[in-house]
C-alpha positions as CSV (number, residue, x, y, z in Angstrom):
1,M,-20.3,25.9,28.2
2,S,-22.8,29.1,27.3
3,N,-23.6,30.4,24.0
4,T,-21.5,33.6,24.9
5,T,-18.6,31.5,26.0
6,P,-16.6,30.4,22.8
7,V,-13.8,27.4,23.0
8,S,-13.6,27.3,19.2
9,F,-11.8,30.0,18.5
10,S,-12.0,31.7,14.8
11,L,-8.5,33.0,13.3
12,I,-9.7,36.8,14.5
13,A,-9.4,35.6,18.0
14,F,-6.7,33.9,17.7
15,A,-4.6,36.7,16.8
16,A,-6.4,38.7,19.8
17,V,-4.6,36.8,21.5
18,G,-1.1,36.4,20.5
19,A,-1.4,40.2,20.3
20,M,-2.4,40.1,24.3
21,A,1.2,38.1,24.7
22,L,2.1,39.6,28.1
23,L,-1.8,39.2,29.3
24,L,-1.6,35.9,28.6
25,T,1.4,35.2,30.3
26,S,-0.3,37.2,33.5
27,A,-2.2,34.4,34.9
28,L,0.7,33.0,36.7
29,A,1.6,36.2,38.1
30,F,-1.3,36.7,39.4
31,A,-1.4,33.4,41.0
32,A,-0.8,32.2,44.6
33,Q,2.9,30.6,44.3
34,P,3.3,28.1,47.7
35,S,6.4,26.5,48.9
36,G,7.5,23.0,49.3
37,E,4.7,22.1,46.6
38,P,5.7,18.4,45.6
39,A,6.6,17.9,41.8
40,M,3.7,17.0,39.3
41,T,3.8,13.1,39.2
42,S,3.9,13.2,35.5
43,T,7.0,14.4,35.1
44,A,10.5,13.4,35.1
45,P,12.1,12.4,37.7
46,A,14.9,15.8,39.3
47,S,18.3,15.6,38.1
48,D,20.4,18.6,38.4
49,T,21.2,19.1,34.6
50,L,19.6,19.1,31.5
51,S,19.9,16.6,29.2
52,A,21.1,17.9,25.4
53,R,17.5,17.8,23.9
54,Q,16.5,20.1,27.0
55,Q,19.6,22.4,27.0
56,A,18.3,22.9,23.3
57,I,15.0,23.8,23.5
58,P,15.3,27.7,25.5
59,L,18.1,28.3,23.0
60,I,15.2,27.8,20.1
61,A,12.7,29.8,21.9
62,A,15.4,32.8,23.2
63,A,16.4,33.2,19.3
64,M,12.4,32.8,18.2
65,A,11.6,35.5,20.8
66,V,13.7,37.9,19.2
67,S,13.6,37.0,15.2
68,D,16.9,36.5,15.0
69,M,16.9,34.2,12.8
70,P,20.8,33.1,12.2
71,R,20.8,32.2,15.9
72,L,17.7,29.8,15.1
73,N,19.0,28.3,12.7
74,A,21.8,26.9,14.4
75,A,19.7,26.3,17.2
76,L,17.0,24.4,15.6
77,N,19.9,22.6,13.9
78,R,21.6,21.9,17.4
79,G,18.5,20.3,18.7
80,L,17.9,17.9,16.0
81,D,21.1,16.8,16.1
82,V,21.0,16.0,19.9
83,G,17.2,14.1,19.0
84,L,14.5,16.5,19.1
85,T,12.2,15.4,16.8
86,V,10.6,17.4,13.8
87,S,7.6,17.5,15.7
88,E,8.5,18.4,18.9
89,A,10.5,21.7,17.3
90,R,7.2,22.1,15.3
91,E,5.4,22.6,19.1
92,I,7.8,24.5,20.7
93,L,7.2,27.2,17.9
94,V,3.7,26.6,17.8
95,Q,3.1,27.2,21.6
96,L,5.4,30.1,21.4
97,Y,3.0,32.2,19.4
98,A,0.8,32.5,22.7
99,Y,3.7,34.0,24.3
100,T,5.7,36.0,21.7
101,G,3.3,36.8,19.3
102,F,2.1,35.1,15.7
103,P,4.8,36.7,13.6
104,R,7.7,35.4,15.0
105,S,5.9,31.8,15.2
106,L,5.1,32.3,11.7
107,N,8.5,33.5,10.8
108,A,10.4,30.6,13.3
109,L,8.0,27.9,11.8
110,G,9.2,29.3,8.2
111,E,12.8,28.8,9.6
112,L,12.0,25.6,10.4
113,M,11.0,24.2,7.2
114,K,14.3,25.8,5.6
115,V,16.2,23.7,8.4
116,V,14.6,20.7,7.5
117,E,14.7,20.9,4.0
118,A,18.5,21.6,3.8
119,R,19.3,18.6,6.4
120,R,17.4,16.5,4.2
121,A,19.2,17.6,1.3
122,R,22.8,16.8,3.4
123,G,21.4,13.1,3.7
124,I,20.1,13.8,7.3
125,Q,16.8,12.4,8.0
126,D,15.7,13.5,11.1
127,A,12.9,11.8,13.3
128,P,9.5,13.3,12.5
129,G,8.2,12.8,15.7
130,R,4.8,12.2,16.3
131,E,1.1,14.4,16.8
132,P,-1.2,14.1,19.8
133,S,-1.7,10.9,20.8
134,R,-5.7,11.7,22.5
135,A,-8.4,13.8,20.6
136,I,-9.1,17.2,22.3
137,P,-11.9,17.9,24.5
138,T,-14.5,20.1,23.6
139,G,-16.6,22.5,25.0
140,D,-16.9,21.9,28.8
141,A,-14.5,19.1,28.9
142,L,-12.1,21.5,27.5
143,I,-12.4,24.2,30.0
144,A,-12.5,21.4,32.7
145,A,-9.0,20.3,31.7
146,G,-7.6,23.8,30.9
147,T,-8.4,25.0,34.4
148,A,-6.6,22.0,36.1
149,N,-4.0,22.4,33.5
150,Q,-3.9,26.0,35.1
151,T,-4.3,25.5,38.3
152,K,-1.5,23.1,38.2
153,I,1.1,24.9,36.5
154,S,0.1,27.9,38.6
155,G,0.2,26.4,41.9
156,A,-3.5,27.2,43.1
157,P,-6.5,28.5,41.4
158,V,-6.0,31.0,39.1
159,Q,-7.6,35.0,40.1
160,G,-7.4,38.3,41.2
161,P,-7.8,42.0,40.4
162,L,-7.1,41.7,36.6
163,F,-8.9,38.7,35.8
164,D,-12.3,40.1,37.6
165,F,-11.8,43.3,35.6
166,A,-11.2,41.1,32.4
167,P,-12.8,37.3,33.0
168,I,-12.4,37.1,28.9
169,I,-9.0,36.6,29.2
170,N,-9.0,34.1,31.8
171,Q,-11.3,32.0,29.4
172,Y,-9.3,32.0,26.5
173,L,-6.0,31.1,28.6
174,Q,-7.8,28.4,30.2
175,A,-9.4,27.0,27.0
176,H,-7.0,27.5,24.7
177,L,-3.6,28.1,26.4
178,F,-4.0,25.5,29.2
179,G,-6.1,23.3,27.1
180,D,-6.5,23.2,23.4
181,I,-1.9,24.0,24.0
182,F,-1.1,22.1,27.1
183,E,-3.4,19.1,26.5
184,R,-1.0,18.1,23.4
185,D,0.7,15.5,24.7
186,N,3.5,15.7,22.0
187,L,5.8,17.7,24.1
188,D,6.3,16.9,27.6
189,W,5.3,20.4,30.1
190,Q,8.8,20.6,31.5
191,S,9.9,21.1,27.8
192,R,6.9,23.6,27.3
193,E,8.3,25.4,30.8
194,L,11.8,25.4,29.6
195,A,10.9,27.1,26.3
196,T,8.1,30.1,27.8
197,V,11.4,30.7,30.5
198,G,13.6,30.7,27.3
199,A,11.3,32.8,25.1
200,L,10.5,35.2,28.6
201,A,13.8,36.1,29.5
202,A,14.6,36.8,25.9
203,T,11.7,39.2,26.4
204,P,12.8,42.6,28.7
205,G,9.6,43.7,30.0
206,V,8.2,40.6,31.1
207,E,9.5,40.1,34.2
208,P,7.0,39.8,36.3
209,Q,6.0,36.4,34.1
210,L,9.5,36.0,34.0
211,R,9.5,34.8,37.5
212,S,5.8,33.4,37.3
213,H,7.2,30.8,34.8
214,I,10.1,30.4,36.7
215,A,8.4,28.8,39.7
216,A,6.1,27.0,37.1
217,S,9.1,25.3,35.9
218,L,9.9,24.0,39.6
219,R,6.1,22.6,39.7
220,V,6.4,20.5,36.7
221,G,9.8,19.1,38.1
222,L,13.0,20.6,36.8
223,T,14.9,21.7,39.6
224,A,17.2,24.8,40.5
225,A,20.0,23.4,39.4
226,Q,18.8,23.0,36.1
227,L,17.5,26.1,35.7
228,R,21.2,27.8,36.7
229,Q,21.9,25.7,33.7
230,L,19.6,27.2,31.7
231,I,21.3,30.6,32.4
232,E,24.5,30.0,31.5
233,L,23.5,28.6,28.2
234,L,21.9,31.9,27.9
235,A,24.9,33.2,28.4
236,E,27.0,31.6,26.5
237,S,25.3,32.1,23.6
238,G,25.4,35.7,24.0
239,D,22.6,36.5,25.3
240,S,23.6,38.2,28.4
241,G,20.3,40.2,28.7
242,A,19.1,37.3,29.0
243,A,20.8,35.5,31.3
244,K,20.7,38.5,33.6
245,R,17.0,38.9,33.2
246,A,16.5,34.8,34.5
247,R,19.2,34.8,36.8
248,E,17.2,37.9,38.8
249,A,13.9,36.4,38.2
250,L,15.6,32.6,39.8
251,D,17.5,34.5,42.5
252,Q,14.3,36.5,43.4
253,H,11.5,33.5,43.5
254,L,14.6,31.4,45.7
255,A,14.6,34.1,48.3
256,Q,11.0,34.3,48.4
257,T,10.6,30.7,49.2
258,S,13.2,30.4,51.4
259,R,11.7,33.2,53.9
260,P,10.1,31.3,56.6
């Protein structure tokens, strides 16, 4: 990288990225979305149903996105009860700062701390989980890894008028979101997309990004049936608005990809 494209972000740079949450998710909205692309080989085999662990993830994300702490508390307890490790729950809340902003992420992490402490006081020993198994690359290697991840998840190299107008935002996306964050292997990509879809579905006004992450979810190996189940989970949790937005996004994507 040149000296004009820093990879090690300061707190101010991170805050700027968090403040532009909609732009962070716009990368997928402006990427080409070819149909019929095979699922990534690094993901689990396709299934028609979400596991109990997977079902907990979008509920955690949706509650976090709207700062509903009682609902988040219940969702975190549910997730830990069905096998989420503390590390996985923490990683979900850390990643989502890129989509919902630092304040919500920090508050949600504080709620997770309370949940873990309360469960420990009741004698529940939750599995701690693990940290990433490999060092995150830096410099040019980070840009290369982030760009490769972005291309896989988006279905094509990311380009378009928005990124011609503000190329720095794509550098942040490649180096930080798809590099620093998506290179962390203590949470698989299917789980990351379940969290992102849950958070975006709960957030009015980001429907283009939600549609893009519906497509990304299918690319990383989730199925339409699993996404239908996610929608039902949102509805059953009482978030009819989130369920409606997710249903419309999935229907629109499937209609678009089924055209001759």
